[in-house]
C-alpha positions as CSV (number, residue, x, y, z in Angstrom):
1,M,106.9,135.1,46.7
2,Q,104.0,136.9,48.5
3,P,104.0,136.3,52.3
4,T,101.0,134.5,53.8
5,L,99.7,136.8,56.5
6,S,97.8,135.5,59.4
7,S,95.4,137.4,61.6
8,S,95.7,135.4,64.8
9,A,98.0,133.0,66.6
10,R,97.0,129.3,67.0
11,D,98.4,126.5,69.2
12,D,100.1,124.1,66.8
13,S,99.8,121.3,69.3
14,D,96.0,121.0,69.2
15,G,94.8,123.6,66.7
16,G,93.1,125.6,69.4
17,P,93.9,129.2,70.6
18,I,96.9,129.9,72.6
19,A,96.3,131.0,76.2
20,V,97.9,134.3,77.3
21,A,98.4,135.8,80.7
22,S,95.6,138.0,82.0
23,E,98.0,140.8,82.9
24,G,100.7,142.5,81.0
25,V,101.9,142.1,77.4
26,S,102.3,138.6,76.1
27,I,104.2,137.8,72.9
28,I,102.9,135.0,70.7
29,A,105.4,134.3,67.9
30,Y,105.9,131.9,65.1
31,V,109.3,130.3,65.4
32,D,110.6,128.7,62.2
33,G,110.6,124.9,62.8
34,R,108.8,125.1,66.1
35,G,105.5,126.7,65.4
36,D,103.6,129.2,67.7
37,M,105.1,129.9,71.1
38,V,103.9,132.3,73.9
39,V,105.6,134.1,76.8
40,S,104.4,136.5,79.4
41,E,105.6,140.0,79.9
42,G,109.3,140.4,80.6
43,V,110.1,136.8,79.5
44,R,112.3,136.2,76.5
45,L,110.7,134.3,73.6
46,G,113.3,132.5,71.5
47,S,117.0,132.0,72.1
48,P,119.8,134.3,71.0
49,E,122.1,131.3,70.5
50,N,119.5,129.4,68.4
51,L,119.6,129.5,64.6
52,R,115.8,129.4,64.5
53,S,114.1,132.6,63.3
54,I,111.0,134.4,64.6
55,T,109.1,135.0,61.4
56,G,106.1,136.7,62.8
57,F,104.5,137.8,66.1
58,Q,101.4,139.1,67.8
59,L,101.2,141.1,71.0
60,E,98.3,140.6,73.4
61,W,97.6,143.1,76.3
62,P,94.4,142.0,78.0
63,D,94.6,144.6,80.8
64,R,95.6,147.4,78.4
65,P,94.6,150.8,79.9
66,L,92.4,153.1,77.8
67,G,94.2,155.6,75.7
68,V,97.4,153.6,75.0
69,D,98.3,150.8,72.7
70,I,101.4,149.3,71.1
71,A,101.9,149.7,67.3
72,Y,104.4,147.4,65.7
73,S,105.7,146.4,62.3
74,V,108.5,144.3,60.8
75,L,110.9,144.3,57.8
76,L,110.8,140.9,56.0
77,E,114.0,139.9,54.2
78,G,113.3,139.8,50.5
79,H,109.8,141.4,50.8
80,G,110.0,144.8,52.6
81,Y,108.1,146.4,55.4
82,L,104.7,145.0,56.5
83,P,101.9,147.3,57.5
84,T,101.9,148.6,61.1
85,V,99.4,146.8,63.4
86,N,98.3,147.2,67.0
87,T,98.0,144.7,69.8
88,G,95.8,141.7,69.0
89,N,97.1,141.5,65.4
90,F,99.7,139.2,63.8
91,C,102.6,140.8,62.0
92,G,104.9,138.6,59.9
93,V,104.6,135.3,58.2
94,R,104.4,131.6,58.9
95,E,106.1,128.8,57.0
96,S,107.5,131.0,54.2
97,G,111.2,131.0,54.8
98,M,111.2,134.8,55.0
99,R,112.9,136.2,58.0
100,I,112.4,139.3,60.1
101,T,115.5,141.6,60.0
102,E,114.0,144.7,61.7
103,V,111.3,145.3,64.4
104,R,109.6,148.6,65.1
105,L,107.7,149.1,68.4
106,D,106.0,152.3,69.6
107,L,103.5,153.2,72.2
108,V,100.5,155.1,70.7
109,G,97.4,156.9,71.9
110,E,96.6,160.0,73.9
111,R,98.0,158.4,77.1
112,A,101.1,156.9,75.6
113,G,103.3,159.4,77.4
114,N,102.2,157.9,80.7
115,Y,103.8,154.6,80.0
116,R,107.2,153.2,79.1
117,L,107.9,150.4,76.6
118,M,111.1,148.5,77.0
119,G,112.0,146.0,74.2
120,E,115.0,143.7,73.6
121,A,115.6,142.0,70.4
122,F,118.3,139.4,69.7
123,F,119.5,138.9,66.2
124,S,121.6,136.2,64.5
125,G,125.3,136.5,65.1
126,G,124.7,137.4,68.8
127,F,123.6,140.9,68.3
128,K,121.3,142.5,70.9
129,A,119.2,145.7,70.3
130,C,117.2,147.6,72.9
131,T,114.6,150.2,72.5
132,E,112.1,152.3,74.5
133,G,110.2,152.8,71.3
134,G,111.6,152.7,67.8
135,V,113.5,150.4,65.5
136,M,115.6,147.3,66.5
137,S,117.9,145.5,64.0
138,G,121.3,143.9,63.8
139,P,124.3,146.1,62.7
140,S,124.1,145.3,59.0
141,G,120.4,144.9,58.8
142,L,120.7,141.4,57.4
143,E,120.7,139.5,60.7
144,H,117.4,137.7,61.5
145,L,115.3,138.0,64.6
146,A,116.0,135.1,67.0
147,A,114.5,136.3,70.3
148,L,112.3,139.0,71.7
149,R,111.4,140.4,75.1
150,L,109.0,143.2,76.0
151,K,107.7,145.0,79.1
152,V,105.4,148.0,79.5
153,G,105.0,149.9,82.7
154,A,103.5,153.1,84.0
155,C,105.8,156.1,84.2
156,D,106.4,157.4,87.7
157,L,105.0,161.0,87.4
């Protein structure tokens, strides 16, 4: 089955766009059985205890400084890696039954070294993975993504 990729998040309650915070990085994610959900920077989206999977997400960073961005991609169970995208783009699938088993997050751009990315991913089976840029997955690589939290801050130079 070929995944159906979507370019932007929508609010499943009324079909309109989802509102995101004007500051920081917001996560908009498609949660299997729930639809699109949104959280502000530093807030966990999803529940580590829940059996629902995050099957796709989009990062929004309205006050993103020039010269830095977030690049992200996912590994879909039964499909493989999806292309890497930057903030403002959806990565994953909706309503396909395919689950994310790996997330990759990196700061990119000429000023990326001036910032710090902190990510937490929670996978089925109660596994938690943390990163400051790189890959997050469960220990076997088969666990599905259940929750995600991100924060970006300036480095103290």
